[in-house]
TORKOL-4160 file (C-alpha; in steps of 0.2 Angstrom, whole numbers, padded with zeros to 4 digits, m for minus):
371
<pt num="1" X="m0091" Y="0159" Z="m0207"/>
<pt num="2" X="m0088" Y="0147" Z="m0222"/>
<pt num="3" X="m0102" Y="0140" Z="m0231"/>
<pt num="4" X="m0099" Y="0127" Z="m0245"/>
<pt num="5" X="m0112" Y="0127" Z="m0259"/>
<pt num="6" X="m0119" Y="0109" Z="m0260"/>
<pt num="7" X="m0128" Y="0112" Z="m0276"/>
<pt num="8" X="m0116" Y="0103" Z="m0287"/>
<pt num="9" X="m0107" Y="0091" Z="m0276"/>
<pt num="10" X="m0089" Y="0094" Z="m0270"/>
<pt num="11" X="m0080" Y="0096" Z="m0287"/>
<pt num="12" X="m0084" Y="0114" Z="m0289"/>
<pt num="13" X="m0091" Y="0122" Z="m0273"/>
<pt num="14" X="m0094" Y="0141" Z="m0271"/>
<pt num="15" X="m0086" Y="0148" Z="m0256"/>
<pt num="16" X="m0095" Y="0163" Z="m0248"/>
<pt num="17" X="m0090" Y="0173" Z="m0233"/>
<pt num="18" X="m0104" Y="0181" Z="m0223"/>
<pt num="19" X="m0101" Y="0196" Z="m0212"/>
<pt num="20" X="m0111" Y="0208" Z="m0203"/>
<pt num="21" X="m0109" Y="0226" Z="m0208"/>
<pt num="22" X="m0116" Y="0241" Z="m0199"/>
<pt num="23" X="m0129" Y="0229" Z="m0191"/>
<pt num="24" X="m0135" Y="0223" Z="m0208"/>
<pt num="25" X="m0130" Y="0206" Z="m0216"/>
<pt num="26" X="m0120" Y="0208" Z="m0231"/>
<pt num="27" X="m0114" Y="0194" Z="m0242"/>
<pt num="28" X="m0097" Y="0193" Z="m0249"/>
<pt num="29" X="m0093" Y="0189" Z="m0268"/>
<pt num="30" X="m0095" Y="0171" Z="m0274"/>
<pt num="31" X="m0084" Y="0163" Z="m0287"/>
<pt num="32" X="m0090" Y="0151" Z="m0300"/>
<pt num="33" X="m0080" Y="0142" Z="m0313"/>
<pt num="34" X="m0091" Y="0137" Z="m0328"/>
<pt num="35" X="m0084" Y="0125" Z="m0340"/>
<pt num="36" X="m0096" Y="0120" Z="m0355"/>
<pt num="37" X="m0095" Y="0110" Z="m0371"/>
<pt num="38" X="m0093" Y="0119" Z="m0388"/>
<pt num="39" X="m0111" Y="0116" Z="m0392"/>
<pt num="40" X="m0118" Y="0121" Z="m0375"/>
<pt num="41" X="m0121" Y="0138" Z="m0367"/>
<pt num="42" X="m0117" Y="0144" Z="m0349"/>
<pt num="43" X="m0135" Y="0144" Z="m0345"/>
<pt num="44" X="m0138" Y="0163" Z="m0341"/>
<pt num="45" X="m0140" Y="0180" Z="m0349"/>
<pt num="46" X="m0132" Y="0196" Z="m0343"/>
<pt num="47" X="m0143" Y="0211" Z="m0343"/>
<pt num="48" X="m0141" Y="0230" Z="m0341"/>
<pt num="49" X="m0158" Y="0236" Z="m0334"/>
<pt num="50" X="m0165" Y="0254" Z="m0333"/>
<pt num="51" X="m0166" Y="0259" Z="m0315"/>
<pt num="52" X="m0154" Y="0246" Z="m0309"/>
<pt num="53" X="m0135" Y="0247" Z="m0307"/>
<pt num="54" X="m0123" Y="0234" Z="m0312"/>
<pt num="55" X="m0122" Y="0219" Z="m0324"/>
<pt num="56" X="m0136" Y="0208" Z="m0319"/>
<pt num="57" X="m0137" Y="0189" Z="m0320"/>
<pt num="58" X="m0154" Y="0185" Z="m0328"/>
<pt num="59" X="m0163" Y="0170" Z="m0336"/>
<pt num="60" X="m0154" Y="0157" Z="m0327"/>
<pt num="61" X="m0159" Y="0141" Z="m0336"/>
<pt num="62" X="m0167" Y="0128" Z="m0325"/>
<pt num="63" X="m0155" Y="0113" Z="m0324"/>
<pt num="64" X="m0142" Y="0123" Z="m0334"/>
<pt num="65" X="m0124" Y="0125" Z="m0330"/>
<pt num="66" X="m0125" Y="0141" Z="m0321"/>
<pt num="67" X="m0139" Y="0135" Z="m0310"/>
<pt num="68" X="m0130" Y="0119" Z="m0306"/>
<pt num="69" X="m0115" Y="0129" Z="m0301"/>
<pt num="70" X="m0125" Y="0141" Z="m0290"/>
<pt num="71" X="m0128" Y="0157" Z="m0300"/>
<pt num="72" X="m0144" Y="0165" Z="m0295"/>
<pt num="73" X="m0156" Y="0177" Z="m0304"/>
<pt num="74" X="m0152" Y="0195" Z="m0299"/>
<pt num="75" X="m0134" Y="0192" Z="m0295"/>
<pt num="76" X="m0122" Y="0206" Z="m0300"/>
<pt num="77" X="m0107" Y="0202" Z="m0310"/>
<pt num="78" X="m0091" Y="0209" Z="m0303"/>
<pt num="79" X="m0076" Y="0200" Z="m0311"/>
<pt num="80" X="m0073" Y="0190" Z="m0327"/>
<pt num="81" X="m0057" Y="0179" Z="m0327"/>
<pt num="82" X="m0049" Y="0190" Z="m0313"/>
<pt num="83" X="m0054" Y="0206" Z="m0322"/>
<pt num="84" X="m0065" Y="0218" Z="m0312"/>
<pt num="85" X="m0079" Y="0223" Z="m0323"/>
<pt num="86" X="m0092" Y="0233" Z="m0313"/>
<pt num="87" X="m0086" Y="0249" Z="m0320"/>
<pt num="88" X="m0085" Y="0243" Z="m0338"/>
<pt num="89" X="m0096" Y="0246" Z="m0353"/>
<pt num="90" X="m0110" Y="0232" Z="m0353"/>
<pt num="91" X="m0106" Y="0227" Z="m0371"/>
<pt num="92" X="m0087" Y="0225" Z="m0367"/>
<pt num="93" X="m0091" Y="0214" Z="m0352"/>
<pt num="94" X="m0101" Y="0203" Z="m0363"/>
<pt num="95" X="m0087" Y="0202" Z="m0376"/>
<pt num="96" X="m0075" Y="0197" Z="m0362"/>
<pt num="97" X="m0086" Y="0182" Z="m0357"/>
<pt num="98" X="m0088" Y="0177" Z="m0376"/>
<pt num="99" X="m0070" Y="0179" Z="m0379"/>
<pt num="100" X="m0065" Y="0167" Z="m0364"/>
<pt num="101" X="m0072" Y="0152" Z="m0374"/>
<pt num="102" X="m0079" Y="0137" Z="m0366"/>
<pt num="103" X="m0072" Y="0141" Z="m0348"/>
<pt num="104" X="m0075" Y="0157" Z="m0338"/>
<pt num="105" X="m0072" Y="0161" Z="m0320"/>
<pt num="106" X="m0085" Y="0173" Z="m0313"/>
<pt num="107" X="m0086" Y="0183" Z="m0297"/>
<pt num="108" X="m0104" Y="0189" Z="m0292"/>
<pt num="109" X="m0112" Y="0197" Z="m0277"/>
<pt num="110" X="m0131" Y="0195" Z="m0273"/>
<pt num="111" X="m0142" Y="0209" Z="m0278"/>
<pt num="112" X="m0147" Y="0215" Z="m0260"/>
<pt num="113" X="m0128" Y="0215" Z="m0255"/>
<pt num="114" X="m0123" Y="0224" Z="m0271"/>
<pt num="115" X="m0136" Y="0238" Z="m0268"/>
<pt num="116" X="m0131" Y="0239" Z="m0249"/>
<pt num="117" X="m0113" Y="0241" Z="m0254"/>
<pt num="118" X="m0116" Y="0254" Z="m0266"/>
<pt num="119" X="m0127" Y="0264" Z="m0254"/>
<pt num="120" X="m0113" Y="0263" Z="m0241"/>
<pt num="121" X="m0101" Y="0270" Z="m0254"/>
<pt num="122" X="m0090" Y="0254" Z="m0254"/>
<pt num="123" X="m0077" Y="0251" Z="m0267"/>
<pt num="124" X="m0083" Y="0234" Z="m0274"/>
<pt num="125" X="m0066" Y="0230" Z="m0281"/>
<pt num="126" X="m0059" Y="0230" Z="m0263"/>
<pt num="127" X="m0071" Y="0216" Z="m0259"/>
<pt num="128" X="m0061" Y="0205" Z="m0271"/>
<pt num="129" X="m0044" Y="0197" Z="m0269"/>
<pt num="130" X="m0030" Y="0207" Z="m0276"/>
<pt num="131" X="m0025" Y="0194" Z="m0288"/>
<pt num="132" X="m0033" Y="0177" Z="m0292"/>
<pt num="133" X="m0025" Y="0173" Z="m0308"/>
<pt num="134" X="m0011" Y="0161" Z="m0310"/>
<pt num="135" X="0004" Y="0166" Z="m0321"/>
<pt num="136" X="0010" Y="0160" Z="m0338"/>
<pt num="137" X="0029" Y="0161" Z="m0339"/>
<pt num="138" X="0040" Y="0157" Z="m0354"/>
<pt num="139" X="0058" Y="0153" Z="m0349"/>
<pt num="140" X="0073" Y="0152" Z="m0360"/>
<pt num="141" X="0088" Y="0143" Z="m0352"/>
<pt num="142" X="0105" Y="0150" Z="m0350"/>
<pt num="143" X="0121" Y="0141" Z="m0347"/>
<pt num="144" X="0116" Y="0137" Z="m0329"/>
<pt num="145" X="0099" Y="0130" Z="m0333"/>
<pt num="146" X="0081" Y="0137" Z="m0332"/>
<pt num="147" X="0085" Y="0145" Z="m0315"/>
<pt num="148" X="0073" Y="0136" Z="m0304"/>
<pt num="149" X="0073" Y="0120" Z="m0293"/>
<pt num="150" X="0058" Y="0109" Z="m0289"/>
<pt num="151" X="0053" Y="0102" Z="m0273"/>
<pt num="152" X="0039" Y="0092" Z="m0265"/>
<pt num="153" X="0027" Y="0098" Z="m0252"/>
<pt num="154" X="0034" Y="0108" Z="m0238"/>
<pt num="155" X="0044" Y="0098" Z="m0226"/>
<pt num="156" X="0049" Y="0085" Z="m0238"/>
<pt num="157" X="0067" Y="0081" Z="m0243"/>
<pt num="158" X="0074" Y="0094" Z="m0255"/>
<pt num="159" X="0061" Y="0108" Z="m0252"/>
<pt num="160" X="0067" Y="0125" Z="m0256"/>
<pt num="161" X="0085" Y="0121" Z="m0261"/>
<pt num="162" X="0093" Y="0132" Z="m0275"/>
<pt num="163" X="0097" Y="0126" Z="m0292"/>
<pt num="164" X="0114" Y="0118" Z="m0293"/>
<pt num="165" X="0128" Y="0127" Z="m0301"/>
<pt num="166" X="0133" Y="0123" Z="m0318"/>
<pt num="167" X="0149" Y="0113" Z="m0321"/>
<pt num="168" X="0161" Y="0121" Z="m0334"/>
<pt num="169" X="0163" Y="0104" Z="m0342"/>
<pt num="170" X="0146" Y="0096" Z="m0341"/>
<pt num="171" X="0129" Y="0100" Z="m0346"/>
<pt num="172" X="0119" Y="0107" Z="m0332"/>
<pt num="173" X="0108" Y="0094" Z="m0323"/>
<pt num="174" X="0089" Y="0098" Z="m0322"/>
<pt num="175" X="0087" Y="0103" Z="m0304"/>
<pt num="176" X="0073" Y="0091" Z="m0298"/>
<pt num="177" X="0073" Y="0087" Z="m0280"/>
<pt num="178" X="0057" Y="0078" Z="m0277"/>
<pt num="179" X="0057" Y="0062" Z="m0268"/>
<pt num="180" X="0052" Y="0047" Z="m0278"/>
<pt num="181" X="0034" Y="0042" Z="m0278"/>
<pt num="182" X="0026" Y="0059" Z="m0275"/>
<pt num="183" X="0015" Y="0064" Z="m0289"/>
<pt num="184" X="0008" Y="0081" Z="m0295"/>
<pt num="185" X="0014" Y="0092" Z="m0281"/>
<pt num="186" X="0029" Y="0103" Z="m0286"/>
<pt num="187" X="0034" Y="0119" Z="m0278"/>
<pt num="188" X="0047" Y="0130" Z="m0286"/>
<pt num="189" X="0063" Y="0139" Z="m0279"/>
<pt num="190" X="0069" Y="0152" Z="m0290"/>
<pt num="191" X="0087" Y="0158" Z="m0292"/>
<pt num="192" X="0089" Y="0177" Z="m0290"/>
<pt num="193" X="0091" Y="0186" Z="m0307"/>
<pt num="194" X="0090" Y="0169" Z="m0316"/>
<pt num="195" X="0080" Y="0165" Z="m0332"/>
<pt num="196" X="0064" Y="0160" Z="m0322"/>
<pt num="197" X="0064" Y="0175" Z="m0311"/>
<pt num="198" X="0066" Y="0186" Z="m0326"/>
<pt num="199" X="0052" Y="0177" Z="m0335"/>
<pt num="200" X="0041" Y="0181" Z="m0320"/>
<pt num="201" X="0040" Y="0165" Z="m0310"/>
<pt num="202" X="0036" Y="0170" Z="m0292"/>
<pt num="203" X="0048" Y="0162" Z="m0278"/>
<pt num="204" X="0039" Y="0148" Z="m0269"/>
<pt num="205" X="0025" Y="0146" Z="m0282"/>
<pt num="206" X="0017" Y="0130" Z="m0287"/>
<pt num="207" X="0019" Y="0122" Z="m0304"/>
<pt num="208" X="0002" Y="0118" Z="m0312"/>
<pt num="209" X="0006" Y="0115" Z="m0330"/>
<pt num="210" X="0022" Y="0112" Z="m0341"/>
<pt num="211" X="0021" Y="0116" Z="m0359"/>
<pt num="212" X="0002" Y="0116" Z="m0359"/>
<pt num="213" X="0000" Y="0099" Z="m0350"/>
<pt num="214" X="m0006" Y="0097" Z="m0332"/>
<pt num="215" X="0007" Y="0090" Z="m0320"/>
<pt num="216" X="m0006" Y="0083" Z="m0308"/>
<pt num="217" X="m0002" Y="0065" Z="m0313"/>
<pt num="218" X="0017" Y="0067" Z="m0315"/>
<pt num="219" X="0030" Y="0058" Z="m0305"/>
<pt num="220" X="0047" Y="0065" Z="m0302"/>
<pt num="221" X="0054" Y="0055" Z="m0316"/>
<pt num="222" X="0041" Y="0060" Z="m0328"/>
<pt num="223" X="0043" Y="0079" Z="m0324"/>
<pt num="224" X="0062" Y="0077" Z="m0326"/>
<pt num="225" X="0059" Y="0069" Z="m0343"/>
<pt num="226" X="0047" Y="0082" Z="m0349"/>
<pt num="227" X="0059" Y="0096" Z="m0344"/>
<pt num="228" X="0073" Y="0087" Z="m0354"/>
<pt num="229" X="0062" Y="0086" Z="m0369"/>
<pt num="230" X="0058" Y="0105" Z="m0368"/>
<pt num="231" X="0076" Y="0109" Z="m0375"/>
<pt num="232" X="0081" Y="0127" Z="m0372"/>
<pt num="233" X="0063" Y="0134" Z="m0369"/>
<pt num="234" X="0049" Y="0129" Z="m0357"/>
<pt num="235" X="0032" Y="0137" Z="m0353"/>
<pt num="236" X="0026" Y="0135" Z="m0335"/>
<pt num="237" X="0008" Y="0139" Z="m0328"/>
<pt num="238" X="0012" Y="0143" Z="m0310"/>
<pt num="239" X="0002" Y="0150" Z="m0295"/>
<pt num="240" X="0008" Y="0159" Z="m0279"/>
<pt num="241" X="0003" Y="0151" Z="m0263"/>
<pt num="242" X="m0011" Y="0163" Z="m0260"/>
<pt num="243" X="m0018" Y="0160" Z="m0278"/>
<pt num="244" X="m0016" Y="0141" Z="m0276"/>
<pt num="245" X="m0025" Y="0142" Z="m0259"/>
<pt num="246" X="m0039" Y="0152" Z="m0267"/>
<pt num="247" X="m0043" Y="0139" Z="m0280"/>
<pt num="248" X="m0040" Y="0124" Z="m0268"/>
<pt num="249" X="m0053" Y="0131" Z="m0255"/>
<pt num="250" X="m0066" Y="0133" Z="m0268"/>
<pt num="251" X="m0063" Y="0116" Z="m0277"/>
<pt num="252" X="m0059" Y="0125" Z="m0293"/>
<pt num="253" X="m0046" Y="0119" Z="m0306"/>
<pt num="254" X="m0033" Y="0131" Z="m0312"/>
<pt num="255" X="m0030" Y="0132" Z="m0331"/>
<pt num="256" X="m0020" Y="0142" Z="m0343"/>
<pt num="257" X="m0037" Y="0150" Z="m0349"/>
<pt num="258" X="m0037" Y="0160" Z="m0332"/>
<pt num="259" X="m0019" Y="0166" Z="m0333"/>
<pt num="260" X="m0010" Y="0182" Z="m0332"/>
<pt num="261" X="m0001" Y="0184" Z="m0348"/>
<pt num="262" X="0008" Y="0200" Z="m0345"/>
<pt num="263" X="0025" Y="0192" Z="m0343"/>
<pt num="264" X="0025" Y="0183" Z="m0359"/>
<pt num="265" X="0035" Y="0188" Z="m0374"/>
<pt num="266" X="0020" Y="0186" Z="m0385"/>
<pt num="267" X="0008" Y="0201" Z="m0385"/>
<pt num="268" X="m0007" Y="0206" Z="m0394"/>
<pt num="269" X="m0006" Y="0223" Z="m0403"/>
<pt num="270" X="m0018" Y="0237" Z="m0405"/>
<pt num="271" X="m0017" Y="0245" Z="m0422"/>
<pt num="272" X="m0026" Y="0262" Z="m0424"/>
<pt num="273" X="m0028" Y="0268" Z="m0442"/>
<pt num="274" X="m0035" Y="0283" Z="m0451"/>
<pt num="275" X="m0039" Y="0279" Z="m0469"/>
<pt num="276" X="m0029" Y="0288" Z="m0482"/>
<pt num="277" X="m0033" Y="0292" Z="m0500"/>
<pt num="278" X="m0027" Y="0275" Z="m0505"/>
<pt num="279" X="m0037" Y="0266" Z="m0491"/>
<pt num="280" X="m0029" Y="0257" Z="m0476"/>
<pt num="281" X="m0017" Y="0247" Z="m0487"/>
<pt num="282" X="m0020" Y="0229" Z="m0482"/>
<pt num="283" X="m0030" Y="0214" Z="m0488"/>
<pt num="284" X="m0041" Y="0203" Z="m0476"/>
<pt num="285" X="m0041" Y="0184" Z="m0480"/>
<pt num="286" X="m0050" Y="0170" Z="m0472"/>
<pt num="287" X="m0039" Y="0154" Z="m0469"/>
<pt num="288" X="m0037" Y="0140" Z="m0456"/>
<pt num="289" X="m0029" Y="0143" Z="m0439"/>
<pt num="290" X="m0017" Y="0132" Z="m0431"/>
<pt num="291" X="m0031" Y="0126" Z="m0420"/>
<pt num="292" X="m0041" Y="0120" Z="m0435"/>
<pt num="293" X="m0054" Y="0134" Z="m0433"/>
<pt num="294" X="m0057" Y="0147" Z="m0447"/>
<pt num="295" X="m0048" Y="0164" Z="m0444"/>
<pt num="296" X="m0046" Y="0181" Z="m0453"/>
<pt num="297" X="m0028" Y="0186" Z="m0458"/>
<pt num="298" X="m0020" Y="0201" Z="m0464"/>
<pt num="299" X="m0009" Y="0201" Z="m0479"/>
<pt num="300" X="m0002" Y="0212" Z="m0493"/>
<pt num="301" X="0002" Y="0226" Z="m0482"/>
<pt num="302" X="0007" Y="0241" Z="m0493"/>
<pt num="303" X="0023" Y="0250" Z="m0488"/>
<pt num="304" X="0020" Y="0268" Z="m0482"/>
<pt num="305" X="0001" Y="0267" Z="m0480"/>
<pt num="306" X="m0009" Y="0268" Z="m0464"/>
<pt num="307" X="m0008" Y="0249" Z="m0460"/>
<pt num="308" X="0011" Y="0248" Z="m0461"/>
<pt num="309" X="0013" Y="0264" Z="m0451"/>
<pt num="310" X="0002" Y="0257" Z="m0437"/>
<pt num="311" X="0013" Y="0242" Z="m0436"/>
<pt num="312" X="0003" Y="0229" Z="m0446"/>
<pt num="313" X="0014" Y="0213" Z="m0451"/>
<pt num="314" X="0011" Y="0201" Z="m0465"/>
<pt num="315" X="0001" Y="0186" Z="m0458"/>
<pt num="316" X="m0006" Y="0194" Z="m0442"/>
<pt num="317" X="m0022" Y="0186" Z="m0436"/>
<pt num="318" X="m0036" Y="0198" Z="m0433"/>
<pt num="319" X="m0044" Y="0196" Z="m0415"/>
<pt num="320" X="m0055" Y="0211" Z="m0413"/>
<pt num="321" X="m0062" Y="0226" Z="m0422"/>
<pt num="322" X="m0065" Y="0243" Z="m0412"/>
<pt num="323" X="m0064" Y="0233" Z="m0396"/>
<pt num="324" X="m0076" Y="0219" Z="m0401"/>
<pt num="325" X="m0070" Y="0201" Z="m0403"/>
<pt num="326" X="m0073" Y="0194" Z="m0421"/>
<pt num="327" X="m0075" Y="0176" Z="m0414"/>
<pt num="328" X="m0090" Y="0168" Z="m0423"/>
<pt num="329" X="m0090" Y="0181" Z="m0437"/>
<pt num="330" X="m0087" Y="0175" Z="m0455"/>
<pt num="331" X="m0077" Y="0184" Z="m0468"/>
<pt num="332" X="m0091" Y="0196" Z="m0474"/>
<pt num="333" X="m0097" Y="0200" Z="m0457"/>
<pt num="334" X="m0079" Y="0205" Z="m0452"/>
<pt num="335" X="m0077" Y="0216" Z="m0467"/>
<pt num="336" X="m0093" Y="0225" Z="m0463"/>
<pt num="337" X="m0087" Y="0227" Z="m0445"/>
<pt num="338" X="m0071" Y="0236" Z="m0452"/>
<pt num="339" X="m0081" Y="0247" Z="m0464"/>
<pt num="340" X="m0093" Y="0252" Z="m0450"/>
<pt num="341" X="m0083" Y="0268" Z="m0448"/>
<pt num="342" X="m0079" Y="0276" Z="m0464"/>
<pt num="343" X="m0062" Y="0284" Z="m0460"/>
<pt num="344" X="m0054" Y="0275" Z="m0446"/>
<pt num="345" X="m0053" Y="0258" Z="m0437"/>
<pt num="346" X="m0044" Y="0250" Z="m0422"/>
<pt num="347" X="m0039" Y="0232" Z="m0424"/>
<pt num="348" X="m0032" Y="0220" Z="m0411"/>
<pt num="349" X="m0020" Y="0208" Z="m0419"/>
<pt num="350" X="m0007" Y="0194" Z="m0415"/>
<pt num="351" X="0007" Y="0188" Z="m0425"/>
<pt num="352" X="0009" Y="0170" Z="m0431"/>
<pt num="353" X="0022" Y="0165" Z="m0417"/>
<pt num="354" X="0011" Y="0172" Z="m0403"/>
<pt num="355" X="m0005" Y="0164" Z="m0411"/>
<pt num="356" X="0004" Y="0147" Z="m0411"/>
<pt num="357" X="0010" Y="0149" Z="m0394"/>
<pt num="358" X="m0007" Y="0153" Z="m0386"/>
<pt num="359" X="m0015" Y="0138" Z="m0395"/>
<pt num="360" X="m0001" Y="0127" Z="m0389"/>
<pt num="361" X="m0004" Y="0131" Z="m0370"/>
<pt num="362" X="m0023" Y="0130" Z="m0372"/>
<pt num="363" X="m0026" Y="0148" Z="m0369"/>
<pt num="364" X="m0040" Y="0150" Z="m0381"/>
<pt num="365" X="m0044" Y="0167" Z="m0389"/>
<pt num="366" X="m0030" Y="0179" Z="m0383"/>
<pt num="367" X="m0041" Y="0194" Z="m0387"/>
<pt num="368" X="m0049" Y="0194" Z="m0369"/>
<pt num="369" X="m0032" Y="0196" Z="m0361"/>
<pt num="370" X="m0030" Y="0214" Z="m0368"/>
<pt num="371" X="m0034" Y="0227" Z="m0355"/>
């Protein structure tokens, strides 16, 4: 049966499914979207305890964010932002939570059900939906347009119609087919082998954000205008019907911070370097990021030395050292982290164009998106 958690009203309920398994009641994973201010905490600690399996939720603050949402002492953490973490090193799991910034989506299982599932040999990853992440897609238009059309809810005029063909003498019209007066509900029809499909937009998916802004309040005319203003490139946050239903049933808002970024042309890069006689061959400098925060940047990359050979580029921003995010570290602390191993280091970096893109769509720290 379905039971909605009343602890925090109806704006963010946790949906749980209870089932009977081999005569014993076993709970299903519960999902919580925690959103905090920059000066706040999520209101819990994550422990690894001797004699206990899993990543354990502890020290849930009375009246804190985690408790208000429904997290309970002893819950086991299974998933962070759609990534299964039960098998991961504990420190790496904590880094994923930290790197997600001020918003994180957690899937947990109560302690008794976790131990029962382990005793029965259940694959805990199979207890979770196959994919609960929306998708960020960056589309470059061709001579026929972006390769998608937009319709209102199923059954309304224009739903599911393909994008119109381009006229050889006129600029392609934006294929918006939504009836006037309907706001915020846009479903996409994708042209086969068009720019949208090649950029990863699933057919029949729902449009959630356009160029980093929510479309929830947009009318037909507003969406048309925003697309025209996008020029030759547009970035969409979309969700399949199954993903949209997952969040809607739980009263959760989907944001770019939760998105699958694998279809984007902007990638973080992992650079593994072994120190040579002349060192690694780069300088680390502290400077302002496009977001206004302080970042650590890589400059003066020497030709022929390990940094250049590993693929380092001038102006790359450093995200993580040896698998650990550097968010919150100052310059000296970052230098010490790099020097912690005398002869080799692995850096996670992103180039300036990718860094600016992620900031523009509100993704936060791209480090956690790295597998």
